[in-house]
C-alpha positions as CSV (number, residue, x, y, z in Angstrom):
1,M,5.3,17.0,38.0
2,P,5.5,13.2,37.8
3,P,6.5,11.6,34.1
4,E,3.7,10.4,31.9
5,P,2.9,6.6,32.1
6,P,3.7,4.4,29.3
7,S,0.7,3.6,26.9
8,F,0.4,0.7,25.3
9,L,-1.0,-0.7,22.0
10,T,-2.2,-4.2,21.3
11,P,-1.4,-6.2,18.4
12,P,-4.9,-5.8,16.3
13,A,-4.6,-1.8,17.4
14,I,-0.8,-2.0,15.8
15,G,-2.0,-3.9,13.0
16,K,-5.0,-1.5,12.0
17,L,-2.2,1.5,12.3
18,L,0.5,-0.5,9.7
19,G,-2.0,-2.2,7.8
20,V,-1.0,-5.5,8.6
21,T,-2.6,-8.4,10.5
22,P,-2.5,-8.7,14.4
23,E,-0.5,-12.4,13.3
24,T,2.1,-10.4,11.7
25,V,2.1,-8.7,14.4
26,I,2.8,-11.3,17.2
27,A,5.2,-12.7,15.1
28,W,7.6,-9.5,15.1
29,I,7.3,-9.5,18.8
30,R,8.3,-13.0,19.4
31,S,10.6,-13.0,16.6
32,G,12.2,-10.0,19.1
33,D,11.9,-7.3,16.2
34,L,9.3,-5.8,18.4
35,N,9.4,-5.5,22.7
36,G,6.4,-6.6,23.8
37,I,5.1,-7.5,27.4
38,N,2.7,-10.8,27.9
39,V,0.2,-9.6,30.5
40,A,-1.6,-12.8,30.4
41,T,-2.7,-14.1,34.2
42,N,-2.0,-17.6,32.9
43,L,1.8,-17.6,31.4
44,A,0.7,-21.2,30.3
45,G,-1.9,-19.9,28.2
46,R,-2.6,-18.0,25.5
47,P,-0.4,-14.9,25.5
48,R,-2.1,-11.3,26.0
49,Y,0.6,-8.8,24.7
50,K,0.9,-5.2,24.7
51,V,3.6,-2.8,23.1
52,A,4.6,0.6,24.7
53,Q,4.5,3.1,22.4
54,E,8.0,3.9,22.9
55,S,8.8,0.6,21.6
56,L,6.9,1.0,18.3
57,D,8.4,3.8,17.3
58,R,11.7,2.2,18.2
59,F,11.0,-0.6,15.7
60,L,9.4,1.7,13.1
61,T,12.8,3.8,13.5
62,R,14.7,0.6,12.8
63,R,12.2,-0.2,9.4
64,M,12.6,2.9,8.0
65,T,13.4,3.4,4.2
66,V,16.1,5.5,3.4
67,P,15.8,6.8,-0.4
68,R,18.7,4.9,-2.7
69,V,21.0,7.3,-4.2
70,K,21.0,6.2,-7.8
71,P,24.3,5.3,-9.1
72,V,26.2,7.5,-11.7
73,R,26.9,5.8,-14.7
74,R,29.9,6.0,-16.8
75,E,29.2,6.3,-20.4
76,K,30.9,3.6,-22.6
77,N,33.8,4.9,-24.8
78,Y,32.7,3.0,-28.0
79,A,36.4,4.3,-29.2
80,S,38.7,2.2,-28.0
81,V,37.1,-0.9,-29.0
82,K,36.6,0.2,-32.3
83,S,40.0,0.8,-32.1
84,E,40.5,-2.8,-31.1
85,F,39.0,-4.8,-34.1
86,D,40.0,-2.7,-36.9
87,G,42.7,-4.5,-37.4
88,L,40.9,-7.7,-37.7
89,A,39.8,-9.2,-40.7
90,T,36.5,-11.1,-40.5
91,V,36.6,-14.0,-42.6
92,R,32.9,-15.1,-43.9
93,P,32.4,-18.9,-45.7
């Protein structure tokens, strides 16, 4: 059986899916973060981008956040700080 042809999405469809504007999606394409194809008949005119579903999946995987591990906080040892100041006298005017 032949492989399925890739499905393509437009910037407005991707924007609706992700909750961003089509301009944001186009900015991702222009910056190279998201791979898109310009399918315009006149390359000197307005670009008409299409994005393969596979490219969108890779983009989303790269931008996925991983929960940060909360650092373990050490308790302060006030006993050692207190012992340093035991011998000091305070002078008040």
